[in-house]
C-alpha positions in Angstrom: 5.8 15.5 5.5 4.4 12.7 7.6 2.9 9.7 5.8 1.5 6.3 6.4 2.4 3.1 4.5 -0.5 0.6 4.7 0.2 -3.1 4.3 -1.4 -6.5 4.8 0.6 -9.7 5.2 3.8 -7.8 4.4 2.5 -6.5 1.0 2.2 -2.7 0.7 -1.2 -1.6 -0.7 -1.2 2.2 -0.4 0.7 5.2 0.8 -1.1 8.2 2.4 0.5 11.6 2.9 -0.8 13.4 6.1 -1.6 16.8 4.7 -4.7 17.7 6.9 -4.9 18.7 10.5 -7.2 15.8 11.2 -7.1 12.5 9.2 -9.7 9.8 9.8 -9.3 6.1 9.3 -12.0 3.5 9.0 -14.2 1.2 6.9 -16.8 3.9 5.8 -16.1 5.5 2.4 -16.1 9.0 3.8 -12.9 8.4 5.8 -9.6 9.9 4.6 -8.0 6.5 4.7 -10.6 3.8 3.8 -9.8 0.2 4.9 -12.5 -2.1 3.6 -12.3 -4.9 6.1 -14.9 -6.2 8.6 -12.4 -6.1 11.4 -12.1 -2.3 11.0 -14.8 -0.1 12.5 -16.8 2.4 10.4 -14.9 5.2 12.1 -11.9 3.5 13.7 -9.2 6.0 14.5 -8.0 9.6 13.8 -4.7 11.2 13.4 -4.4 14.8 14.7 -1.4 16.8 13.3 0.0 19.7 15.2 3.1 21.0 13.5 5.5 18.0 13.2 3.7 16.1 16.0 1.0 13.5 15.1 -1.2 12.0 17.7 -3.2 8.8 17.0 -6.6 8.4 18.8 -8.8 5.4 18.8 -12.4 6.3 18.2 -13.9 3.7 20.5 -13.4 1.0 17.8 -14.8 -2.5 18.2 -11.4 -4.3 17.9 -9.1 -1.6 19.1 -6.1 0.2 17.7 -2.5 -0.9 18.5 0.8 0.8 18.2 3.9 -1.5 18.3 1.7 -4.3 19.7 0.1 -2.3 22.5 -3.5 -1.2 22.7 -3.9 2.6 22.8 -6.5 5.2 23.3 -4.4 8.2 22.5 -0.7 8.0 21.5 1.8 10.5 20.1 3.5 8.8 17.1 7.2 8.6 16.4 8.9 7.9 13.2 8.9 4.1 12.5 5.9 3.3 14.7 3.7 0.4 13.5 -0.1 0.9 13.8 -2.2 -2.3 13.7 -5.8 -2.1 12.7 -7.4 -5.5 12.2 -5.1 -7.5 9.9 -3.6 -4.3 8.5 -0.3 -2.8 9.5 0.4 0.9 9.0 3.9 2.2 9.3 4.2 5.8 10.3 7.0 7.7 8.6 7.9 11.3 9.6 10.4 12.5 7.0 11.2 15.5 9.3 12.7 13.0 11.7 14.1 10.8 8.9 15.4 13.1 6.1 17.4 10.2 4.5 14.2 8.3 3.7 14.0 7.8 -0.1 10.4 8.4 -1.2 10.8 6.0 -4.2 12.0 3.1 -2.0 10.0 0.6 0.0 11.6 -2.3 1.9 10.0 -5.4 3.1 11.2 -6.9 6.4 14.4 -8.7 5.9 15.6 -6.6 2.9 18.7 -4.5 3.3 18.8 -0.9 2.2 22.0 -1.5 0.3 20.1 -0.6 -2.9 19.8 3.1 -1.9 22.8 3.8 -4.0 20.8 2.8 -7.1 17.8 5.0 -6.4 18.2 6.9 -9.7 17.7 3.6 -11.5 14.5 3.1 -9.6 13.2 6.5 -10.7 14.0 5.7 -14.4 12.0 2.5 -14.5 9.1 3.1 -16.8 6.3 0.6 -17.0 2.6 0.5 -17.6 -0.4 -1.9 -17.7 -2.3 -2.3 -21.0 -5.9 -3.3 -20.4 -6.9 -6.1 -22.9 -10.5 -6.7 -22.0 -13.5 -5.1 -20.4 -14.9 -1.5 -20.8 -11.4 0.0 -20.5 -9.9 -2.3 -23.2 -7.0 -0.6 -25.0 -6.2 1.8 -22.2 -2.7 2.0 -20.8 -2.2 2.8 -17.1 1.3 4.2 -16.3 2.9 2.7 -13.2 4.2 5.9 -11.7 3.7 5.3 -8.0 5.8 3.1 -5.7 2.7 0.9 -5.2 -0.3 0.6 -7.6 -3.4 -1.5 -6.7 -5.6 -3.0 -9.4 -8.8 -5.0 -9.3 -12.1 -4.8 -7.4 -12.2 -4.5 -3.6 -13.8 -7.6 -2.0 -13.5 -9.6 -5.3 -9.8 -9.6 -6.2 -7.1 -7.0 -5.6 -3.5 -7.2 -6.5 -0.6 -4.7 -5.9 2.2 -3.9 -8.3 5.2 -2.5 -6.4 8.3 -0.8 -7.9 11.6 -1.8 -6.5 15.2 -1.1 -7.5 15.4 -4.4 -9.4 12.1 -4.0 -11.2 8.4 -4.6 -10.5 6.7 -7.3 -8.4 3.0 -8.3 -8.2 1.2 -9.8 -5.2 -2.4 -10.8 -4.2 -3.7 -8.4 -1.6 -7.3 -9.3 -0.8 -10.5 -10.8 -2.2 -11.7 -14.4 -2.7 -10.8 -14.3 -6.4 -7.2 -15.3 -7.1 -5.3 -13.2 -9.6 -3.5 -15.0 -12.4 0.0 -14.3 -13.8 0.5 -16.0 -17.2 -2.3 -18.4 -16.2 -0.8 -19.4 -12.8 -2.3 -18.2 -9.4 -0.6 -15.3 -7.6 -0.1 -15.7 -3.9 0.5 -13.0 -1.2 4.2 -13.5 -1.8 5.6 -10.9 -4.3 6.4 -12.3 -7.8 8.8 -10.5 -10.1 7.3 -9.2 -13.4 8.9 -9.1 -16.8 7.7 -7.2 -19.8 4.9 -9.0 -21.7 3.5 -10.8 -18.6 -0.2 -11.3 -18.6 -2.2 -10.5 -15.5 -5.9 -11.5 -15.1 -8.1 -10.6 -12.1 -11.8 -9.9 -11.5 -12.5 -10.8 -15.2 -10.1 -8.3 -16.6 -6.9 -9.2 -18.6 -3.9 -6.8 -18.5 -0.4 -6.9 -20.0 2.6 -5.6 -18.1 4.8 -3.6 -20.3 8.2 -2.3 -19.2 10.3 0.2 -21.3 
């Protein structure tokens, strides 16, 4: 099934499966893929799926839609294409064309896929976030997805990504800087260990890995 992997500054923030015939992308909350950024138009682009073929169409956006660095109006996507919308990059993955792609694995540029052999280990990694303050205090949030985002959009958002070696945390967006054990987190991923304290948007959480 085709999907899109959305990232900013090399940090993956969400994965979206293309299950509908038409999927819209934009800043407005009614879009199927919402990207809350001023460089993104309210209704920026749409993806039309016809069987295994997916065609990307720019909806007369203000800043344009780019595929592999070139501005497009309408463009049939191929596996591995990179869509650029504002500062965001969206990698198009069509698993019909790439049956070897491991759903539990995400690689940053420069990483080698040598870890594919240890995919079962990645699946068996169990971890969660325990909320220590705020209205959800005491709640545990299982980290079951490849990428989990936490925080408040526009204020402070961090992503926690699962990799073969463990989990990493990175600052995604917002003027508020998340803290890891009291130290600011940058956009560069930082490895997490069980017991680490994360604080962002006024909420304290503890990373727990079993």
